[in-house]
N, C-alpha and C positions, 0 to 999 in steps of 0.2 A: 466259657472263654469270652473275655470281655472285648477283645479286639477283633475286627473283621479281618480275615486273612485274604490278602490280595493275591490273585493268581494270574499268570500270563501263560497262555496255551500256545506252544510252538509245534505245529504239525501241519504237513501239507495235505492231510486227509480232511477235506472240508466237512464231510459227513460226521466224522468222529469229533471234530471241533464243535460242531453244533450240538451234539449229544452232551459233550463235556460242559459246554457253556451253560446249557439249560440245567443239567444235573447239579453243577457246582453252585450256580446262583440260587437254586432252590433250597440249599442247605440252611440258609439263614445266618450263618457265621462266616461265609466266604463270598468273595466277589471276583468275577472274572474281569480283569481290566481290558483285555483285548485277546484276539486270536490272530496268529500270523503263520504263514506257510513257508517262509525261508529264513535261513540263519542270519543273513546280514540285516534284514529288517527286524529280526528278533533282537539283535544287539542294540539297535537304535531304540527300540521300545524298552529294553531293560534299563538303559541309561536314562531314558525320559521318565518312565513310570515307576521305576524302582520297586518291582513287585516283591512280596514276601516269598512266593514260591513260583518256580517256573516248571511247567510240564514240558519236557523236551524230547522230541523225536530224534532219531539218529540220522536217517536217510532223508535229506531235504535238498532242494536246489540252492545254488549260489554258495551256501556255507552249511556244511553238515553239522550234526549235533556235537561231534567231537571238536569241530572248529569253534563252535559256540562256547563249549566248556573251556577251551584254550583261551579264547578272548576274554571270558569272564575272569579267568585266573589273573590276567594282566590288567584288569580294570583298576583305576585309581579314583579315590575321592567319593565313591558311593558304596553303600552297604551291599555286600554280596548276597544275592538271593539263595534260598535253598533250591536244590535242583532234583527233580524226580524224572529220571529217564523213562519214557514210555515208547517201546519199540518192538519190532518183530525180529530184530537182530540179536541172536543169543550166543554168538561166537565168543568163547571165553576171552580171547585176546581183546575184543572190543569191550567186553564187560570190565575187564581189569583196567584197560586204558581209561574208560569213563570214570571208574572209581579213583584212579590215580589223579585225574583232573578235578576231582572234588564233587562228583555226583553223590547225592545223599542216599538215593535209592534207585533201584533198577527194576522196572516192571515189564514183563513180557506181554505183548499182545497175542491173543485177546485177553482182556482182564475184566474183572467185575468192577463196575463203577463204585459200588459201595466200598470195596476194598481200597480203591484209589483214594477216595475221600477220607477214609480212616487214616491212611498213610500221610495224607496232607496234614491232617490235624496233629498226628503224632510227631512228624518232623518239625512242624512249626512250633509245637509246644516244647520240644527238646531244644530247639534253637533259642527260644525265648528264655528258657530256664538257664541255658548256658550263658547267654549274654548277661543275665541277672547275676549269675554266679561270678563271672569275670568282674562285674562292677563291684560286687561285695568284696571279692578277693583283693582288688585294687585298693579299696578303702581300708581293708585290714592291713595291707602292707604299708600304706601311708601312715596308718596309726602306729604300727610297729616301729617304723623308722624313727619316731621321736622318743622311743623308750630304749633303754639298754637291755641287753639280753638277759641280765640277771633280775632287773626290776620290772621289766615290761610285762603286761598282762598276756595271758595265753589267748590266742585268737579264738573267737567264738566258734563253737562246734568242731574244734579240732578232734574231739573224741567221736565224731560221727563217721561211721564206716563209709557211708555213701559219699560223703564229701572228700574223704581221704582217697578213695578209689578214683573219683572223678579227677582229682588233681593229678594223681599218678598217671592215669591214662592220657591226660593232656600233656603231661611232661614228656612222654615218649613220642609225642607227635600225632597221636590219634585224636582227631578233633570231631565235634558233632556233625560237621558237614560230610563226614564219611559214613557210608551205610553200615559198616561194621562197628561203629563206635558204641552204640547202645548194646549190641550183643557182647562185645568185649567187656564193657563195664559191668553188665549184669552177670557174666560168667565169673568174673573175679569175686563179685559179691556172693554168688552161690558157693564158690569155693571157700570163702571165709566163713560162711554160715555153717557149712558141713564139709570139712576138709576131706572126708572119705570120698566125696564126689570126684575129687581130683584123680583118683585111681583110674577112672574111665571117663574122661571129659566129654567125649563124643556121646557116649551112652547115657551119662548121668546129668550132664549140663546142657549140651546142645539139644538134647531131646526136650528138656524143659523149655528152653528158649523157642524151639520150633513150635511147640504146642501153644505157648503164650502168644506168639506173633503170627500164628496160622501160616507157617511156612515149612520148609523141609530142612532136615538136619544138614544136608550138603549146602544149602543156601546160607545157613548160619556160618558154617565153616568157611565157605568161599568169601563171604562178606568180611569176616574177621581177617582172613588172609590178605584180601585186597586193601583193607585199611592199614594193616601193618606194612605192606609193601609201599603204600603211599607215604606212610610216616617215615620209612627208611629213606625213600627217595628225597623227601623234603629236607632231611637233616644230615645226610651223609657227607655233604660238602660244606657244612657249616663250620665257621672258624672255631666255635666253642660249643661242643655238644653238651647237652644236659647230661649229668652223671648217670641218671636213671637210664637214659637212652643208650649211653656207652655200655653200661653193664648188660642191658638187655640184649644188644646185638653182638656182644662178645661171648655169649653163652655158646655151649656146644662146640668147644675147641675152635673158636673163630669162625665157624660156619653160621649161616643165618639160622636162628632157632625156629622151630615150628610153633604152631599156635599153642599147643599144650605146654611147651616149655615156657613160653611168654606168660601164659595165664598162671602157671605155677609160680613163676618169678614174681608176678604182680601180687598174687595172694600173699606170699611170704613178706614182701615189702610192705604192703598195706597193713597186714596183721601186726608187724613190728611197730609201724608208725602209730597204729591204734593203741597198742599197749603202752608205748612211750607217752602218748598224749594223756592217757588215763592215769599213768603214774605221776606225771607232772601235776595233773589236776587234783588228784586225791592223795598224793604223797605216799 
C-alpha cells in the first residue's frame, strides 16, 4: 500500500487510546493524527485533519458516537472519512442505527488489535478502489456521451462480472461506506459462479464469507440487512428512484424482500448484463 493511512481515534478511554496509538503507528503504513475523548472535539478534528479512517466509540461525553455519525452525514465540502465503530454497546438497535448513519464496520470491545488493524487496511483499500472505480466510470460516461448508441464503443470491461456486480450494488444504494457492502457484493459473485449455492444462501454463501473474513454467519447476515435498510432509507423519498432499486424493493408482493431474495435478484440481473455485454462484444 503506497499511501499512509491517516487515523483519528475517538474514545474517552485514555488507556485504550494509548495502546491503539502505539500499535497503529508501529504498522509502518498507518499514522495516528490525534486521539480525542469527546464527540464535539472529534468533529472539530475531523474537519481540520480530514483523516482517512476514524475509530469511533459510542458512549462519550458532550456528543456520543451516534451524534458524531449524524454530524458527519451533514458535513459539506470535505471528504467523508471511513468510520469503524469500536464499542462495548452491542444492542441491535444501536448497531442498526450506526450502520444506517454510515458506519463502515462495527467492532465489539474487547477486540484483538491485529484484527482491528486488518479491518482498517481492508476498509481503506475498498474505499480507494471504489473512488477509483467512480472516477473511471465518470470518464467512461463522458466518453460515451460523445458517441451515438449505435456507433459508440463498448465501455471497457463491461464483460467483467465483478465490475457489473459493483455497479448494480451501488445502483440499489448500497455503497462501500456500509459494512454489508463487501458481503453483499461477494455473495452475488459467489451466486453467479455457482448458481446452486443460491438454494441455501446462509449455508453455502454466508458460511464462505464468514470463513474468509473471520467472522460469524449471523454477522454477515446482519451486516447485509443493515446495508439494505440503509439503502432503502436513503432512496425511498427520492423524486426519481433508480429502476433497479424500484424493482428490488417491489419484490415479494410489495413487502420488503429479505436478503436471499435480493441476492437472487441481483445474481439474475448481473448474469443477464454479463451475457448481453459478451454478446455485444463477440457478436
